[in-house]
Residue, then its C-alpha position, 0 to 999 in steps of 0.5 A: m526087043a532085048a537080045e540075050f547071050e548066056l555063057g556059064d553063070y553069066i547072062l548078057v542082055q543088050d536092050g537098046r543102048t544098054l548092055e547089062i551083065f548078070h552073074r548067077g552068084l551076084s545080086e547086082s548086075m553091071r550096066y554099060h551104055v554102049a557109048f562107054l562099052g569096051v570089048d577086047a577079044r583075043p585068041h586063047g588056045d582053041g578059043f577066045k578070051v573076051h574082056l567086057g568093061t569100060r572103054h578107055g581110048d581105042d585099046e583099053v578096057n577096064g573093069g567089067v568081066k573076063l570070059k573064056m569062050s570056045q570058038e562056037e560060043f565066040a561065034r554066037f557072041r559076035e552076033f550078039i555084040a554086033l547089036a551093041i556095036a550097031a546101037r553105039d554107032r547110031t548113038s555117035t551119028m546123032 
C-alpha cells in the first residue's frame, strides 16, 4: 500500500521500493528507487531544510528537490520517510 506525504505544492508517494515526487505545477514527476535515494535534513531556523535526490556516497545528495518544513511537518516527514528507509534496508539484505 502506498504512503503519501503532502507539503505545499508537493506530494511524495512511497510505494514499495519507489519514491515518487509530484509538484502541482509540473506535468512530470521525479522517481527514485530507494537504493539510490538520498535524504539530507538539517535544522533551519525553527524548522528544517530537507533535500531529497540521488545519493552519492554517504553524505552527498544531488538533484531532486529542497523543501522547508516546520517541526510538525518534519515529524510527519520522518514517519513517512522511515517507510522508504525500511524498503531500502530490505533491498540491501536480499
